[in-house]
C-alpha positions as CSV (number, residue, x, y, z in Angstrom):
1,X,94.2,79.8,132.2
2,X,95.5,83.4,133.2
3,X,98.6,84.9,131.2
4,X,100.4,88.1,131.9
5,X,102.4,89.7,129.1
6,X,104.7,91.8,130.0
7,X,106.7,93.9,127.2
8,X,109.3,96.8,128.0
9,X,107.8,98.9,125.2
10,X,104.7,98.6,122.4
11,X,107.2,101.1,120.0
12,X,107.7,100.1,116.1
13,X,109.5,97.0,116.1
14,X,109.6,93.4,115.8
15,X,108.8,91.8,119.1
16,X,106.3,94.7,119.7
17,X,104.6,93.8,116.7
18,X,104.6,89.8,117.2
19,X,103.0,90.1,120.3
20,X,100.3,92.6,118.8
21,X,99.7,90.3,116.8
22,X,99.2,87.4,119.5
23,X,96.9,89.3,121.8
24,X,94.8,90.0,118.9
25,X,94.4,86.3,118.2
26,X,94.5,85.2,121.8
27,X,91.3,87.6,122.4
28,X,89.5,84.7,120.1
29,X,90.5,82.5,122.6
30,X,87.6,82.5,125.4
31,X,89.6,79.9,127.5
32,X,92.5,82.1,127.8
33,X,92.5,85.5,129.8
34,X,95.0,87.8,129.8
35,X,96.2,91.2,130.8
36,X,99.2,93.2,129.4
37,X,102.1,95.4,131.3
38,X,103.9,98.1,129.1
39,X,107.0,99.2,131.1
40,X,107.2,102.7,129.0
41,X,105.0,105.6,127.4
42,X,105.8,104.6,123.8
43,X,102.7,103.1,122.3
44,X,103.3,102.5,118.7
45,X,100.7,99.7,117.8
46,X,97.8,101.1,119.3
47,X,95.5,98.3,118.3
48,X,95.9,97.4,122.0
49,X,93.6,99.8,123.2
50,X,91.4,98.8,121.1
51,X,91.0,94.7,122.4
52,X,89.3,95.7,125.4
53,X,91.9,94.1,127.6
54,X,93.0,95.7,131.0
55,X,96.3,97.1,130.3
56,X,98.8,98.0,132.6
57,X,101.6,101.4,132.3
58,X,104.7,100.7,135.2
59,X,106.9,103.0,134.1
60,X,110.7,103.0,135.4
61,X,111.4,106.5,137.0
62,X,115.4,105.7,136.8
63,X,116.8,102.5,135.4
64,X,117.1,101.6,139.4
65,X,114.1,102.3,140.3
66,X,113.3,99.3,142.8
67,X,109.6,100.3,143.4
68,X,109.1,98.9,139.9
69,X,109.2,95.1,142.0
70,X,106.9,96.3,144.7
71,X,104.3,97.5,141.7
72,X,104.5,94.5,139.8
73,X,104.8,91.8,143.1
74,X,101.3,93.7,144.0
75,X,99.7,93.2,140.5
76,X,101.0,89.4,140.2
77,X,99.3,88.9,143.6
78,X,96.1,90.9,142.7
79,X,96.0,88.9,139.2
80,X,97.3,85.6,140.2
81,X,98.0,84.4,137.0
82,X,99.1,80.8,135.9
83,X,101.6,82.0,133.4
84,X,103.7,85.3,133.1
85,X,105.3,85.6,129.5
86,X,107.8,88.2,129.1
87,X,108.9,89.3,126.0
88,X,112.3,91.0,126.8
89,X,115.6,90.8,128.8
90,X,115.1,93.5,131.0
91,X,111.3,92.6,131.9
92,X,112.8,88.8,132.3
93,X,114.8,90.5,135.0
94,X,112.2,92.1,136.6
95,X,109.8,89.1,136.5
96,X,111.6,85.9,137.0
97,X,112.3,86.8,140.7
98,X,108.7,87.5,141.5
99,X,107.8,84.6,139.4
100,X,110.1,82.4,141.3
101,X,108.7,83.9,144.6
102,X,104.8,83.7,144.0
103,X,105.4,79.9,142.4
104,X,104.0,81.3,138.9
105,X,105.5,79.9,135.7
106,X,107.5,82.0,134.0
107,X,108.0,81.9,129.7
108,X,111.1,83.8,129.2
109,X,110.2,85.3,125.6
110,X,114.1,87.8,125.8
111,X,115.5,85.4,122.9
112,X,114.8,87.2,119.6
113,X,118.2,87.9,118.6
114,X,121.5,86.5,118.1
115,X,124.5,88.0,119.8
116,X,127.9,87.5,118.8
117,X,131.1,88.9,119.2
118,X,132.3,88.8,122.8
119,X,129.0,87.7,124.8
120,X,130.1,88.8,128.2
121,X,129.8,92.0,127.0
122,X,126.3,91.6,125.8
123,X,123.7,92.8,128.4
124,X,121.3,90.7,127.4
125,X,123.6,87.4,127.5
126,X,124.2,88.8,130.7
127,X,120.5,88.8,131.8
128,X,119.9,85.4,130.4
129,X,122.5,83.8,132.4
130,X,121.0,85.5,135.2
131,X,117.0,84.4,134.5
132,X,117.0,81.4,132.5
133,X,117.4,79.3,136.1
134,X,114.3,81.0,137.1
135,X,111.9,80.4,133.9
136,X,110.4,77.0,133.1
137,X,110.1,77.4,129.2
138,X,112.7,80.0,127.2
139,X,110.9,80.8,123.9
140,X,112.9,82.4,120.8
141,X,111.9,82.8,117.5
142,X,115.1,80.9,115.5
143,X,117.2,78.2,116.2
144,X,120.1,80.2,115.9
145,X,118.9,82.5,119.2
146,X,118.6,79.3,121.1
147,X,122.1,78.2,120.0
148,X,123.9,81.7,120.6
149,X,122.7,82.2,123.9
150,X,123.6,78.5,125.1
151,X,119.8,77.8,126.4
152,X,119.4,74.7,128.3
153,X,117.9,71.5,125.6
154,X,115.2,71.2,128.4
155,X,114.1,74.3,128.7
156,X,114.5,75.6,124.8
157,X,111.2,76.0,123.0
158,X,111.4,78.0,118.8
159,X,108.5,79.5,117.8
160,X,108.6,80.9,114.6
161,X,107.1,84.7,113.8
162,X,104.1,84.7,111.8
163,X,103.1,87.0,109.4
164,X,99.1,88.2,109.6
165,X,97.9,88.1,105.9
166,X,95.1,90.5,106.9
167,X,97.3,93.1,106.9
168,X,97.4,93.6,103.4
169,X,94.0,94.4,103.3
170,X,93.3,97.9,102.0
171,X,96.9,99.1,101.3
172,X,97.3,102.3,99.5
173,X,97.6,101.8,95.7
174,X,101.2,101.7,94.1
175,X,101.1,104.8,92.1
176,X,99.5,106.9,94.9
177,X,103.1,105.9,96.9
178,X,105.3,106.4,94.4
179,X,103.7,109.9,93.3
180,X,103.8,110.9,97.1
181,X,107.3,110.1,97.3
182,X,107.9,112.0,93.9
183,X,109.9,109.0,92.3
184,X,110.5,108.5,88.8
185,X,112.7,105.7,88.5
186,X,111.6,102.2,87.0
187,X,113.0,100.4,90.1
188,X,112.6,100.3,93.6
189,X,114.9,99.1,96.5
190,X,114.2,99.5,100.0
191,X,115.0,98.3,103.4
192,X,113.2,98.2,106.2
193,X,114.7,98.3,109.8
194,X,115.4,100.8,112.5
195,X,118.7,102.9,112.1
196,X,121.1,101.4,114.8
197,X,124.2,99.6,115.7
198,X,122.7,96.2,114.5
199,X,121.0,97.1,111.2
200,X,124.1,97.8,108.3
201,X,122.3,100.5,107.0
202,X,126.1,101.7,105.6
203,X,126.4,98.6,103.5
204,X,122.9,99.2,102.3
205,X,124.0,102.9,101.2
206,X,127.2,101.6,99.9
207,X,125.9,98.8,97.6
208,X,123.5,101.8,96.1
209,X,126.1,103.9,95.4
210,X,127.9,101.2,93.5
211,X,124.9,101.0,91.7
212,X,124.6,104.5,91.3
213,X,127.4,104.9,89.6
214,X,126.3,102.9,86.7
215,X,122.7,103.3,86.5
216,X,120.0,106.0,87.0
217,X,117.0,103.9,86.7
218,X,117.0,102.7,90.8
219,X,115.4,104.4,93.9
220,X,116.2,103.4,96.8
221,X,113.9,103.3,100.1
222,X,115.2,103.5,104.0
223,X,111.9,102.7,106.0
224,X,112.1,102.9,109.9
225,X,112.7,104.7,113.0
226,X,115.9,107.2,112.5
227,X,116.5,106.3,109.3
228,X,115.6,110.5,108.5
229,X,118.0,111.0,110.9
230,X,121.0,113.6,110.2
231,X,123.4,110.3,111.2
232,X,121.5,108.4,108.5
233,X,121.8,111.1,105.9
234,X,125.3,111.7,106.7
235,X,126.0,108.0,105.4
236,X,124.6,109.0,101.6
237,X,126.8,110.6,98.7
238,X,125.4,114.0,97.6
239,X,125.9,113.1,94.0
240,X,123.3,110.5,94.2
241,X,120.8,112.0,96.7
242,X,118.1,112.4,94.6
243,X,117.8,108.8,94.3
244,X,117.3,108.3,98.5
245,X,113.8,108.6,100.0
246,X,114.9,108.2,103.6
247,X,111.2,108.0,105.5
248,X,111.4,107.1,109.1
249,X,109.1,105.8,111.3
250,X,105.9,104.7,109.2
251,X,102.4,103.7,110.2
252,X,102.0,102.3,106.3
253,X,105.2,100.0,105.7
254,X,103.0,97.6,104.1
255,X,102.0,99.8,101.5
256,X,106.0,100.9,101.1
257,X,107.1,97.5,100.5
258,X,104.4,97.0,98.2
259,X,105.9,99.0,95.8
260,X,109.4,97.8,96.2
261,X,111.4,95.7,93.3
262,X,113.3,94.2,95.8
263,X,113.6,93.7,100.1
264,X,116.9,94.3,101.5
265,X,117.9,93.5,104.9
266,X,121.9,94.1,105.9
267,X,122.6,93.2,109.2
268,X,125.2,92.3,112.0
269,X,122.9,89.8,113.7
270,X,118.9,88.7,113.6
271,X,116.7,86.5,114.6
272,X,113.8,86.1,112.9
273,X,113.4,89.5,110.8
274,X,109.5,91.0,110.6
275,X,110.8,92.8,107.5
276,X,112.0,89.9,106.1
277,X,108.8,88.3,106.5
278,X,106.8,91.2,104.8
279,X,108.8,91.5,101.9
280,X,108.4,87.7,101.0
281,X,104.7,88.0,102.4
282,X,104.3,91.1,99.6
283,X,106.1,88.7,96.8
284,X,109.4,90.5,97.0
285,X,112.4,88.8,96.6
286,X,114.9,89.5,99.1
287,X,118.6,90.1,99.3
288,X,119.7,89.9,103.1
289,X,122.6,89.4,105.4
290,X,123.4,85.5,106.1
291,X,123.8,83.7,109.1
292,X,122.0,84.4,112.2
293,X,118.1,83.4,111.8
294,X,117.6,84.7,108.4
295,X,119.2,81.7,106.8
296,X,115.9,80.0,108.9
297,X,113.6,82.2,106.4
298,X,115.1,82.6,103.3
299,X,116.2,80.1,100.8
300,X,119.5,81.4,98.8
301,X,119.0,81.4,95.6
302,X,115.2,80.2,95.7
303,X,113.4,82.9,97.2
304,X,116.2,85.4,97.2
305,X,119.9,85.8,98.0
306,X,122.1,85.8,101.3
307,X,125.4,87.9,101.2
308,X,127.8,88.0,103.8
309,X,128.3,90.6,106.2
310,X,129.1,94.2,105.7
311,X,130.2,93.2,101.7
312,X,128.5,96.2,100.0
313,X,129.9,94.5,97.0
314,X,128.2,91.5,97.1
315,X,125.3,93.1,97.7
316,X,125.5,95.3,95.3
317,X,126.0,92.5,92.7
318,X,123.3,90.1,93.9
319,X,120.6,93.4,93.8
320,X,121.9,93.5,90.2
321,X,120.8,90.3,89.3
322,X,117.5,91.0,90.2
323,X,117.3,94.6,88.7
324,X,118.4,93.2,85.7
325,X,116.0,90.2,86.0
326,X,112.0,90.7,86.1
327,X,111.2,86.9,85.3
328,X,113.6,85.8,88.2
329,X,112.2,88.9,90.6
330,X,108.6,87.5,90.4
331,X,109.6,83.4,90.3
332,X,111.6,84.6,94.2
333,X,109.0,86.7,94.8
334,X,106.2,84.2,94.5
335,X,108.5,81.1,96.4
336,X,108.8,83.3,99.0
337,X,104.8,84.2,99.5
338,X,104.2,80.1,99.1
339,X,106.9,79.9,101.8
340,X,105.5,82.5,104.1
341,X,102.1,81.2,103.8
342,X,103.2,77.5,104.3
343,X,105.6,78.0,107.1
344,X,105.3,81.2,108.7
345,X,101.4,82.0,108.9
346,X,99.9,83.7,111.8
347,X,97.7,80.9,112.9
348,X,100.9,78.6,112.9
349,X,102.1,81.1,115.3
350,X,99.4,81.7,117.8
351,X,98.8,77.5,117.4
352,X,102.1,76.8,118.7
353,X,101.8,79.8,121.7
354,X,98.6,78.4,122.6
355,X,100.0,74.4,122.7
356,X,103.0,75.6,124.9
357,X,100.4,77.2,127.5
358,X,98.1,74.5,127.7
359,X,101.1,72.3,128.0
360,X,102.6,74.2,131.1
361,X,99.5,75.8,132.9
């Protein structure tokens, strides 16, 4: 069986992490051959270079670079895969018509979020309307995503993200990280997410300010692309800036999460968050915005707390409950760790993808 994987970028994002972990596992399945197309220069997950797989960079010169269709068409004709698996809405737009012309089965993996508001103004929603009819299967990483995108029932499949526990091997000792970051407080709360429009850092920072007006024993971490930007820094009250560490993009995320007492994810929309999976795998209690796919991952009151969108008061309230109760933090953290191992392991995810490929090949 031959599969061509196509993705817009291998930057430090959730879908990129998921694809990289899948490719590493598939490399051990000798009955499956695959090649990879990346449509940008951004390669954060450099493991792809170590796998010995054939790797194609097809870069757009402009957003309307029609020569990309020709390059992809030639690649498809030469490689002749049984399946094309695209991982985002942009590559779905390129691959859907080509797969239809060449009669290649297309797995459309663009459903990785849960759009809200006026959907007809959402470019991913529009791309879904264009590409779903030409897709054999539409894979989402949450049931909420299937519902939000109105995926046809006979085409929709949910395969939740899977966490690879081998990522926890050899992480940096906590004290070393704490000293490196010059943290002197007893407690640490962190949020791992790119600083952009879908992640609600404003609410996270406001909740932190509420708590810091009452206590001085907590340091707050912001980890992810652009968290160290001027736009991020402007959201902080200068009175409390000593209690924040805006760390930007990191290749050592697991070690940073390991020093946290609580993991936070404040968002406006979310599929299945890799950050939340990482918190839970490392036995950290979670406080996250409810709704969307997060409710399929976090059990409210058991592995953490779910809060309302853009409600810093409620976020601060739930954080304070956990900050004041070490026993509860440990109980919720352990419950989350067990939940990931049972329901969100990398082995489960890979098995479900392999079964899907065999079913439609």
